[in-house]
Backbone as numpy.savetxt, mean C-alpha at the origin, in Angstrom:
# Nx Ny Nz CAx CAy CAz Cx Cy Cz
32.92 -10.54 3.19 32.53 -9.12 2.79 32.35 -8.28 4.74
32.84 -7.05 4.54 32.92 -6.38 5.52 32.04 -6.23 5.99
31.72 -5.69 7.95 30.38 -4.72 8.06 30.13 -3.72 7.10
30.71 -2.99 7.09 30.84 -1.54 6.11 30.45 -1.72 4.41
30.88 -2.96 4.10 30.54 -3.58 2.70 28.59 -3.65 2.83
28.86 -4.74 3.88 27.16 -4.86 4.30 26.31 -4.13 4.36
26.42 -2.83 5.40 25.75 -1.64 5.56 25.64 -0.32 3.59
26.47 -0.95 3.43 26.38 -0.15 1.65 25.25 -0.71 0.77
25.24 -2.37 1.22 24.81 -3.45 0.20 22.71 -3.02 0.54
22.97 -2.72 1.83 21.50 -2.47 2.78 21.54 -1.23 2.25
21.82 -0.65 2.44 21.79 1.18 1.73 21.31 1.10 0.30
21.93 0.58 -0.38 21.19 0.28 -1.68 20.10 -0.07 -2.22
19.96 -1.65 -0.99 18.23 -1.54 -0.87 17.08 -0.91 -0.32
18.05 -0.12 0.47 16.65 0.90 0.99 16.29 1.88 -0.22
17.33 2.09 -0.94 17.75 3.03 -2.22 16.04 2.55 -3.07
16.29 1.17 -3.61 15.60 0.65 -4.44 14.32 0.67 -3.59
13.90 0.09 -2.15 12.51 0.34 -1.97 11.94 1.61 -1.74
12.44 2.71 -1.39 12.09 4.12 -1.59 11.06 4.36 -2.79
12.49 3.40 -3.74 11.94 3.86 -5.28 10.61 3.16 -6.03
10.45 1.92 -4.95 9.57 1.20 -5.34 8.29 1.71 -4.72
8.66 2.25 -3.40 7.47 2.75 -2.62 6.69 4.19 -3.09
7.66 4.87 -3.89 7.13 5.91 -4.18 5.97 5.70 -5.63
7.24 3.92 -5.85 5.78 4.05 -7.72 4.30 3.48 -6.88
4.48 2.92 -5.79 3.24 2.34 -5.39 2.49 3.42 -4.80
2.89 4.75 -3.94 2.36 5.41 -3.94 1.83 6.22 -4.82
1.91 6.89 -6.02 1.92 7.14 -7.17 0.37 6.08 -7.76
0.81 5.02 -7.67 -0.29 4.07 -8.37 -1.66 4.70 -7.69
-1.53 4.48 -6.19 -2.57 4.85 -5.69 -3.74 5.96 -5.91
-2.49 7.35 -5.67 -2.81 8.17 -5.86 -3.68 8.51 -7.09
-2.87 7.55 -8.06 -3.38 8.03 -9.32 -4.86 7.20 -9.79
-4.97 6.10 -8.77 -6.42 5.25 -9.29 -7.55 6.12 -8.47
-7.36 7.13 -7.64 -8.15 7.18 -6.79 -8.18 8.86 -7.75
-7.28 8.95 -8.24 -7.77 10.54 -8.90 -8.47 9.99 -9.82
-8.23 8.74 -10.73 -8.57 8.37 -11.95 -10.08 8.26 -11.49
-10.95 8.00 -10.82 -11.97 7.37 -10.25 -12.39 9.07 -9.88
-11.85 9.42 -9.22 -12.55 10.66 -8.98 -13.40 11.76 -10.68
-12.06 11.79 -10.97 -12.25 12.99 -12.05 -12.36 11.38 -13.55
-12.90 10.55 -13.00 -13.56 9.87 -14.56 -12.98 9.59 -15.32
-11.57 9.39 -15.29 -10.26 9.87 -16.09 -9.79 8.49 -16.58
-10.55 7.53 -17.59 -10.22 6.12 -18.01 -8.72 6.21 -18.27
-8.04 6.77 -18.86 -6.69 7.24 -19.48 -5.94 6.77 -18.51
-6.42 7.66 -17.44 -5.05 7.61 -15.98 -5.58 6.22 -15.19
-6.47 5.97 -15.70 -6.46 4.40 -15.10 -5.99 3.22 -16.01
-6.07 3.47 -16.83 -5.17 2.25 -17.74 -4.10 2.94 -17.45
-3.14 3.62 -16.98 -2.00 3.80 -17.06 -1.76 3.30 -16.04
-2.50 3.35 -14.77 -2.29 2.52 -13.49 -2.04 1.32 -13.56
-3.35 0.67 -14.81 -2.76 -0.85 -14.97 -1.68 -1.57 -15.68
-1.40 -0.71 -16.61 -0.09 -0.54 -17.65 1.05 -0.63 -16.71
1.19 0.95 -15.56 2.04 0.52 -14.90 3.09 -1.02 -14.05
1.70 -1.50 -13.50 1.67 -2.20 -12.34 2.72 -3.36 -12.92
3.13 -3.30 -14.43 4.34 -4.42 -14.52 5.65 -3.65 -14.54
5.95 -2.30 -14.07 6.76 -1.97 -14.16 7.48 -1.81 -12.11
6.25 -2.15 -11.57 6.43 -2.75 -10.01 6.79 -3.90 -10.00
6.47 -4.56 -11.07 6.18 -6.14 -10.48 7.74 -6.01 -10.73
8.23 -5.64 -11.81 10.10 -6.01 -12.16 10.84 -5.50 -11.45
10.44 -4.20 -10.73 11.46 -3.63 -9.60 11.43 -4.81 -8.76
10.21 -5.28 -7.93 9.83 -5.86 -6.88 11.08 -7.32 -7.25
11.10 -7.94 -7.93 11.96 -9.36 -8.75 13.08 -8.83 -8.24
13.92 -7.56 -8.59 14.84 -7.11 -8.74 15.40 -7.11 -7.71
14.44 -6.76 -6.83 15.39 -6.09 -5.32 14.38 -7.73 -4.87
13.74 -8.28 -4.97 13.78 -9.59 -4.14 15.39 -10.30 -4.61
15.92 -10.83 -5.96 17.13 -11.59 -6.10 17.96 -10.39 -5.65
18.00 -9.46 -5.22 19.19 -8.67 -4.49 19.17 -9.42 -3.22
18.00 -9.59 -2.56 18.11 -10.09 -1.14 18.07 -11.12 -1.14
17.79 -12.20 -1.73 18.18 -13.46 -1.84 19.97 -13.98 -1.81
20.63 -13.20 -3.18 22.10 -12.99 -3.27 22.80 -12.92 -1.84
22.23 -11.83 -1.21 22.97 -11.29 -0.12 22.99 -12.39 0.90
21.80 -12.78 1.16 21.45 -14.17 2.20 22.37 -14.77 1.45
22.42 -15.73 0.51 22.97 -16.50 0.16 24.75 -16.51 -0.08
25.11 -15.51 -0.03 26.49 -15.15 -0.07 27.26 -14.79 0.95
26.76 -13.76 1.89 27.27 -13.77 3.11 26.75 -13.50 4.45
25.73 -14.80 4.40 25.31 -15.28 5.45 24.85 -13.88 6.57
24.77 -13.37 6.42 24.30 -11.91 7.18 23.51 -12.78 8.65
24.07 -11.88 9.97 23.06 -12.55 11.12 22.42 -11.55 11.99
22.36 -12.26 13.14 21.01 -10.99 13.87 20.11 -10.14 12.92
20.00 -9.03 13.48 19.17 -7.39 13.05 19.49 -7.49 11.62
20.68 -7.99 11.28 20.79 -7.76 9.37 20.25 -8.78 8.80
20.08 -10.43 9.08 19.37 -11.04 8.70 17.98 -10.41 8.64
17.35 -10.57 9.75 16.13 -9.62 10.18 15.85 -8.81 9.29
16.52 -7.49 8.92 15.71 -6.80 8.08 16.41 -7.05 6.90
16.61 -8.01 6.06 16.80 -8.08 4.79 15.45 -8.90 4.48
15.02 -10.47 5.39 13.96 -10.95 5.23 12.51 -10.13 5.43
12.50 -9.20 6.08 11.59 -8.06 5.88 11.50 -6.98 5.05
12.49 -7.15 4.30 12.33 -6.58 2.98 11.84 -7.29 1.99
12.03 -8.53 2.13 11.57 -9.87 0.98 10.24 -9.41 1.32
9.63 -9.46 2.64 7.74 -9.41 3.20 7.52 -8.14 2.27
8.19 -6.93 2.73 7.62 -5.87 2.64 7.80 -5.28 0.91
8.48 -5.85 0.46 8.19 -5.38 -1.03 7.19 -6.52 -2.00
6.38 -7.58 -0.98 5.37 -8.60 -1.22 4.59 -8.02 -1.11
4.33 -6.77 -0.01 3.22 -6.49 0.47 3.19 -5.08 -0.41
4.01 -4.47 -0.44 4.07 -3.04 -1.44 3.42 -3.50 -3.05
3.70 -4.59 -3.31 3.03 -5.35 -4.96 1.56 -5.35 -4.87
1.19 -6.05 -3.47 0.07 -6.14 -3.48 -0.78 -4.81 -3.06
-0.49 -3.84 -2.70 -0.56 -2.57 -2.72 -1.12 -2.11 -3.91
-0.13 -2.46 -5.15 -0.24 -1.62 -6.67 -1.40 -2.34 -7.10
-1.30 -3.73 -6.83 -2.72 -4.67 -7.42 -3.83 -4.04 -7.00
-4.18 -3.56 -5.64 -5.58 -3.49 -5.38 -5.56 -1.68 -6.02
-4.45 -1.28 -6.24 -4.43 -0.09 -6.91 -5.36 -0.05 -8.61
-4.27 -1.07 -8.81 -5.10 -1.45 -10.27 -6.39 -2.21 -10.41
-6.60 -2.65 -8.97 -8.23 -3.42 -9.14 -9.03 -1.80 -9.13
-8.81 -0.73 -8.73 -9.80 0.27 -8.01 -9.60 0.44 -9.42
-8.71 0.83 -10.52 -8.63 1.72 -11.64 -9.33 0.71 -12.90
-9.55 -0.74 -12.63 -10.40 -1.11 -13.38 -11.66 -1.55 -13.29
-12.41 -0.75 -11.63 -13.50 -0.31 -11.80 -13.51 0.79 -12.08
-13.05 1.90 -12.26 -13.31 3.43 -12.59 -13.81 3.02 -14.83
-12.86 2.35 -14.59 -13.03 2.10 -16.43 -14.75 1.73 -16.91
-14.84 0.05 -15.60 -16.23 -0.24 -15.78 -17.01 0.91 -15.34
-16.87 2.07 -14.61 -17.99 2.98 -15.04 -18.06 4.40 -15.09
-17.20 4.03 -16.31 -16.94 4.92 -17.09 -18.12 5.74 -17.92
-18.41 6.78 -17.96 -19.64 7.29 -18.24 -20.93 6.99 -17.86
-20.94 6.84 -16.27 -22.13 6.49 -15.47 -21.62 8.27 -14.73
-23.06 8.72 -14.55 -23.24 9.57 -13.13 -23.09 9.01 -12.15
-22.10 9.46 -11.26 -21.92 8.93 -9.79 -23.29 9.64 -9.26
-23.58 8.70 -7.95 -25.35 8.75 -7.00 -24.65 10.02 -6.11
-23.20 10.19 -6.29 -22.93 11.42 -5.43 -21.78 12.10 -5.77
-20.62 13.28 -5.46 -19.75 13.50 -5.09 -19.07 12.40 -4.50
-17.79 12.46 -4.84 -16.79 11.22 -3.64 -16.43 12.20 -2.79
-16.61 12.17 -2.10 -15.97 12.84 -0.98 -14.91 12.05 0.31
-15.52 11.21 0.47 -15.14 10.33 1.59 -14.13 8.74 1.70
-14.14 8.32 0.48 -13.63 7.79 -0.60 -12.45 8.10 -0.58
-11.87 9.42 -1.33 -10.50 9.96 -1.50 -10.16 10.38 0.06
-11.03 11.15 0.80 -10.32 11.00 2.14 -9.50 9.79 2.55
-10.29 8.49 2.43 -9.78 7.23 2.99 -8.85 6.62 2.09
-9.08 7.15 1.27 -7.78 6.84 -0.31 -6.27 7.60 0.24
-6.45 8.91 0.94 -5.30 10.23 1.45 -4.53 9.80 2.44
-5.53 9.24 3.72 -4.87 8.42 4.76 -3.90 6.99 5.11
-4.87 6.27 3.70 -4.30 5.13 3.81 -2.84 5.14 3.06
-2.77 6.11 1.88 -1.34 6.52 1.00 -0.33 7.39 2.01
-1.05 8.03 2.98 -0.15 8.33 4.02 0.08 7.68 5.54
-0.49 6.39 4.63 0.24 5.42 6.13 1.31 4.54 5.23
1.13 4.31 3.80 2.35 4.00 3.62 3.36 4.50 3.39
3.44 5.89 3.13 4.58 6.43 2.86 5.09 6.70 4.52
4.33 6.89 5.63 5.18 6.99 6.63 5.35 5.68 7.03
5.13 4.58 7.11 5.24 3.60 7.59 6.68 3.19 6.44
6.96 3.40 5.18 8.43 3.09 4.63 9.31 4.40 4.37
9.07 5.17 5.55 9.53 6.18 6.52 10.67 5.56 7.70
9.41 5.13 8.29 9.49 4.39 9.59 10.70 2.92 9.81
10.43 2.17 8.34 11.40 1.41 8.20 13.00 1.27 7.81
13.36 2.60 7.14 14.15 3.33 6.75 15.05 3.43 7.61
14.47 4.68 8.52 14.82 5.22 9.33 14.59 4.28 11.06
14.22 3.36 10.98 14.56 2.12 11.71 13.65 2.97 13.41
12.39 4.02 13.18 11.74 4.56 13.38 10.49 3.49 14.62
10.64 3.34 15.32 9.74 2.37 16.19 8.54 3.15 16.45
8.76 4.61 17.24 7.50 5.87 17.55 7.10 5.85 16.44
7.85 5.79 15.12 6.94 6.51 13.93 5.71 5.46 13.42
6.06 4.05 13.77 5.63 2.92 13.00 4.83 2.56 13.70
5.07 3.17 15.35 3.56 2.69 16.28 2.09 3.76 15.55
3.17 4.83 15.61 2.17 6.28 15.42 1.25 5.97 13.96
2.21 5.49 13.28 1.75 5.30 11.94 0.76 3.82 12.25
0.80 2.71 12.62 -0.07 1.74 12.69 -1.56 2.19 13.35
-1.50 2.70 14.27 -2.68 3.42 15.03 -3.71 4.65 14.22
-2.98 5.09 12.90 -3.64 5.63 11.57 -4.42 4.66 11.01
-4.55 3.65 11.17 -5.08 2.41 10.69 -6.87 2.66 11.19
-7.02 3.07 12.32 -8.50 3.41 13.43 -9.18 3.69 12.60
-8.73 5.31 11.92 -9.00 6.18 10.93 -9.53 5.40 9.47
-8.44 4.76 9.22 -9.44 4.79 7.88 -10.68 3.60 8.19
-10.42 2.52 9.59 -11.78 2.10 9.66 -12.93 2.00 9.79
-12.41 3.47 10.28 -13.79 4.46 11.36 -14.81 4.88 9.53
-13.59 5.23 8.48 -14.67 5.70 8.05 -15.13 5.17 6.57
-14.18 3.81 6.74 -14.86 2.63 6.03 -16.24 2.01 6.29
-15.72 1.75 7.71 -17.47 1.65 8.30 -18.45 2.80 7.77
-18.24 3.98 8.13 -19.26 5.47 7.76 -19.60 4.75 6.31
-18.80 4.82 5.11 -19.03 4.15 3.71 -20.34 3.61 3.58
-19.46 2.28 4.30 -20.65 0.96 4.24 -21.24 1.29 4.98
-22.00 2.03 5.61 -23.27 1.77 6.16 -24.11 2.94 4.97
-23.48 3.99 4.15 -24.02 5.08 3.37 -24.50 4.42 2.64
-23.91 3.43 1.67 -24.07 2.41 0.62 -25.16 1.49 0.79
-25.20 1.28 2.02 -25.80 -0.45 2.59 -27.27 0.55 2.08
-27.54 1.76 2.80 -28.62 2.68 2.92 -28.88 2.97 1.24
-28.06 3.77 0.21 -27.94 3.97 -0.87 -29.03 2.86 -0.94
-28.75 1.58 -1.27 -29.10 0.28 -2.29 -30.81 -0.49 -1.18
-30.64 -0.09 -0.41 -32.40 -0.37 0.47 -33.08 0.51 -0.30
-32.92 1.43 -0.14 -33.57 2.87 -0.65 -34.19 3.03 -1.88
-32.63 2.84 -3.21 -32.97 2.90 -4.10 -32.35 1.31 -4.72
-32.77 0.19 -5.20 -32.88 -0.71 -6.21 -31.11 -0.39 -7.20
-32.10 0.84 -8.08 -31.19 1.07 -9.31 -29.49 1.51 -8.98
-29.50 1.45 -7.75 -28.09 2.16 -7.00 -27.34 1.06 -6.62
-27.99 -0.26 -6.80 -27.14 -1.05 -6.07 -25.91 -1.58 -6.81
-25.68 -1.56 -8.49 -24.83 -1.85 -8.89 -23.57 -0.89 -8.40
-23.98 0.00 -8.71 -22.31 1.16 -8.28 -22.25 1.24 -6.81
-23.26 0.98 -5.80 -23.11 0.97 -4.62 -22.03 -0.17 -4.33
-22.27 -1.21 -5.19 -21.23 -1.92 -4.99 -19.30 -2.23 -4.86
-19.94 -1.13 -6.67 -18.47 -0.80 -7.06 -17.89 -0.41 -5.98
-18.49 0.79 -5.56 -17.70 1.29 -4.27 -17.49 0.79 -3.03
-18.39 -0.35 -2.47 -17.75 -1.15 -1.75 -16.50 -1.75 -2.00
-16.40 -2.53 -3.52 -15.02 -3.16 -3.74 -14.04 -1.86 -3.53
-14.39 -0.86 -3.92 -13.30 0.55 -3.51 -12.64 0.33 -2.61
-13.53 0.46 -1.62 -13.33 0.88 0.25 -12.81 -0.37 0.67
-12.71 -1.78 -0.23 -12.38 -2.65 0.58 -10.93 -2.16 0.20
-10.48 -2.18 -1.18 -9.09 -2.31 -1.50 -8.52 -1.14 -0.72
-9.07 -0.39 -0.33 -8.34 1.01 0.56 -8.24 0.19 1.31
-9.12 0.06 2.26 -8.74 -0.78 3.68 -7.88 -1.71 3.46
-7.40 -2.18 2.57 -6.12 -3.61 2.23 -4.95 -3.02 2.76
-4.78 -1.97 1.45 -3.77 -1.35 1.24 -3.48 -0.59 2.52
-4.30 -0.30 3.60 -3.81 0.50 4.77 -3.33 -0.43 5.83
-4.08 -2.23 5.57 -3.50 -2.92 6.37 -2.31 -3.85 6.16
-1.22 -3.63 4.95 -0.62 -3.89 4.09 0.92 -2.63 4.74
-0.02 -1.51 5.39 0.62 -0.60 5.52 0.73 -0.69 6.94
0.12 -1.53 7.53 -0.08 -1.80 9.25 1.59 -3.03 8.92
1.51 -3.69 8.35 2.45 -5.21 8.41 4.15 -4.10 8.24
4.02 -3.32 7.45 5.30 -2.83 7.30 5.30 -2.06 8.71
5.06 -1.43 9.86 5.02 -1.18 10.65 5.46 -1.77 11.50
5.03 -3.18 11.75 5.09 -4.48 12.40 6.68 -4.88 12.11
6.88 -4.71 10.99 8.37 -5.02 10.46 9.28 -4.16 11.24
9.54 -3.21 11.16 9.84 -1.97 11.59 9.94 -2.01 13.41
9.02 -3.14 14.03 9.40 -3.06 15.30 10.08 -4.83 15.99
9.60 -5.41 15.07 10.47 -6.81 14.61 12.03 -6.84 14.78
12.01 -5.33 13.18 14.09 -6.17 12.90 14.65 -5.13 14.45
13.79 -4.27 14.95 14.93 -3.79 16.21 14.47 -4.92 17.27
13.33 -5.16 17.65 13.20 -6.20 18.72 13.14 -7.42 18.94
12.78 -8.28 17.68 12.19 -9.16 17.28 10.92 -9.80 17.76
10.55 -8.81 17.92 9.07 -9.41 18.34 7.52 -8.55 17.40
7.08 -8.48 17.44 5.89 -8.37 16.06 4.97 -7.20 16.60
5.14 -7.85 18.11 4.13 -6.87 19.26 4.03 -5.71 19.20
2.85 -5.13 18.84 2.99 -2.95 18.46 2.85 -2.49 19.85
2.90 -3.28 20.82 2.18 -2.36 21.66 2.66 -2.60 23.32
């Protein structure tokens, strides 16, 4: 396979990757919307569509393995293909976290929330934005965007700590709120993990271009 043919195959992988990323972003946003609106139907949709995400991940994985086995790409191309293999696994895990959030939404169905959800959706918006930006950085091979996006995790962590302290206070002051507060803590943890996976994507961008995972 010529260099131009390999470039074409990599471009096809990028398109598949963007499709998978779009599906995962939608899954995360729908999971949070279902939580905020207490929409069980939407939560069930997120859980059901996880299978399609898994199937696409497997398809991309097969293409990557075949490309490595048949074309034996060298240097930067090999790093990119190997990074895609890891990246799709990260995306699949993000979708799993969205599914877990949706399962909690179903468990909380019919309950009145102790307060309006403001910080959790804000935290989720930041994490989803990180996912989108990290994928853009990967496709564009934009190290600066990757590093900038990587830094946004500090904002996600700050909201997580704020919500954690608030929910802990609720649990101490009113034992009746312990169960719901615990579920909300689980949700925050899922969102925080999604942001961490987006950070992993950013690190892969730097690795492909430099051969080094260090972000600073």
